C-alpha positions as a Markdown table, in Angstrom:
| # | Residue | x | y | z |
|---|---|---|---|---|
| 1 | Unk | 84.6 | 106.5 | 118.1 |
| 2 | Unk | 87.6 | 109.1 | 115.7 |
| 3 | Unk | 88.5 | 111.7 | 117.8 |
| 4 | Unk | 88.9 | 115.6 | 116.3 |
| 5 | Unk | 91.8 | 117.1 | 115.5 |
| 6 | Unk | 92.1 | 120.9 | 117.2 |
| 7 | Unk | 92.4 | 123.3 | 114.2 |
| 8 | Unk | 90.9 | 121.6 | 112.1 |
| 9 | Unk | 87.6 | 122.2 | 110.2 |
| 10 | Unk | 85.6 | 119.2 | 110.2 |
| 11 | Unk | 84.0 | 119.6 | 106.8 |
| 12 | Unk | 85.7 | 121.1 | 105.2 |
| 13 | Unk | 89.4 | 119.8 | 106.1 |
| 14 | Unk | 91.1 | 123.1 | 106.4 |
| 15 | Unk | 93.2 | 124.9 | 109.7 |
| 16 | Unk | 91.0 | 127.3 | 111.3 |
| 17 | Unk | 92.6 | 130.2 | 111.6 |
| 18 | Unk | 90.7 | 132.2 | 113.3 |
| 19 | Unk | 90.6 | 129.4 | 116.0 |
| 20 | Unk | 94.0 | 128.9 | 115.7 |
| 21 | Unk | 94.6 | 133.2 | 116.3 |
| 22 | Unk | 92.4 | 133.3 | 119.3 |
| 23 | Unk | 94.6 | 130.8 | 120.9 |
| 24 | Unk | 97.9 | 132.2 | 120.0 |
| 25 | Unk | 96.6 | 135.8 | 121.6 |
| 26 | Unk | 96.0 | 134.9 | 125.1 |
| 27 | Unk | 99.6 | 133.2 | 124.4 |
| 28 | Unk | 101.4 | 135.7 | 123.4 |
| 29 | Unk | 100.3 | 138.5 | 126.1 |
| 30 | Unk | 101.6 | 135.5 | 128.3 |
| 31 | Unk | 104.7 | 135.7 | 126.7 |
| 32 | Unk | 105.1 | 139.2 | 126.6 |
| 33 | Unk | 104.3 | 140.0 | 129.6 |
| 34 | Unk | 107.3 | 138.1 | 131.5 |
| 35 | Unk | 109.3 | 139.5 | 128.4 |
| 36 | Unk | 109.1 | 142.6 | 129.7 |
| 37 | Unk | 109.4 | 142.5 | 133.1 |
| 38 | Unk | 112.7 | 141.3 | 132.3 |
| 39 | Unk | 113.7 | 143.6 | 130.0 |
| 40 | Unk | 113.6 | 146.3 | 133.5 |
| 41 | Unk | 116.9 | 144.7 | 135.1 |
| 42 | Unk | 118.3 | 144.0 | 132.3 |
| 43 | Unk | 118.2 | 147.6 | 130.4 |
| 44 | Unk | 119.3 | 149.1 | 134.3 |
| 45 | Unk | 122.6 | 146.8 | 133.6 |
| 46 | Unk | 122.9 | 147.3 | 130.4 |
| 47 | Unk | 122.7 | 151.2 | 130.6 |
| 48 | Unk | 124.3 | 152.3 | 134.2 |
| 49 | Unk | 126.1 | 149.1 | 136.2 |
| 50 | Unk | 127.4 | 146.7 | 133.9 |
| 51 | Unk | 130.6 | 145.5 | 136.3 |
| 52 | Unk | 129.2 | 146.1 | 139.7 |
| 53 | Unk | 128.0 | 143.5 | 142.2 |
| 54 | Unk | 124.6 | 145.2 | 141.3 |
| 55 | Unk | 124.8 | 144.6 | 137.3 |
| 56 | Unk | 125.5 | 140.9 | 138.4 |
| 57 | Unk | 122.2 | 140.4 | 141.1 |
| 58 | Unk | 119.9 | 142.6 | 138.6 |
| 59 | Unk | 121.1 | 140.5 | 135.2 |
| 60 | Unk | 119.9 | 137.1 | 137.9 |
| 61 | Unk | 116.4 | 138.8 | 138.4 |
| 62 | Unk | 116.2 | 138.9 | 135.2 |
| 63 | Unk | 117.0 | 135.6 | 134.3 |
| 64 | Unk | 115.1 | 134.5 | 137.7 |
| 65 | Unk | 111.8 | 136.4 | 135.7 |
| 66 | Unk | 112.3 | 134.7 | 132.4 |
| 67 | Unk | 113.2 | 131.8 | 134.1 |
| 68 | Unk | 109.4 | 131.6 | 136.4 |
| 69 | Unk | 107.8 | 133.1 | 132.7 |
| 70 | Unk | 109.2 | 129.9 | 130.9 |
| 71 | Unk | 107.5 | 127.5 | 133.3 |
| 72 | Unk | 104.1 | 129.3 | 133.5 |
| 73 | Unk | 104.4 | 129.4 | 130.0 |
| 74 | Unk | 104.6 | 125.9 | 129.7 |
| 75 | Unk | 101.9 | 125.3 | 132.6 |
| 76 | Unk | 99.6 | 127.1 | 130.5 |
| 77 | Unk | 99.6 | 125.5 | 127.5 |
| 78 | Unk | 100.0 | 122.2 | 128.8 |
| 79 | Unk | 96.3 | 122.8 | 130.5 |
| 80 | Unk | 94.8 | 124.2 | 127.1 |
| 81 | Unk | 96.1 | 121.7 | 125.4 |
| 82 | Unk | 94.3 | 119.1 | 127.7 |
| 83 | Unk | 91.4 | 121.5 | 127.6 |
| 84 | Unk | 91.2 | 121.2 | 123.8 |
| 85 | Unk | 91.5 | 117.6 | 123.5 |
| 86 | Unk | 88.3 | 117.3 | 126.2 |
| 87 | Unk | 86.4 | 119.5 | 123.5 |
């Protein structure tokens, strides 16, 4: 039994843009949450304490938020890909 390709309309063979957008919007929101969360410490460092111990600590916190966010986004993409392949 041939497998169907996700995001491709099996009848016409064209890309299903509605399905692509329905998958891209939650992913973009998830990425946006972590970027917005990391902007808080980076903004404090940029405007307040760029050359102090507190600035270095806040920069590390921002990096940590981005690293954890990247991991969560990758896990989401893999899990969603597995779900789509089984449909």
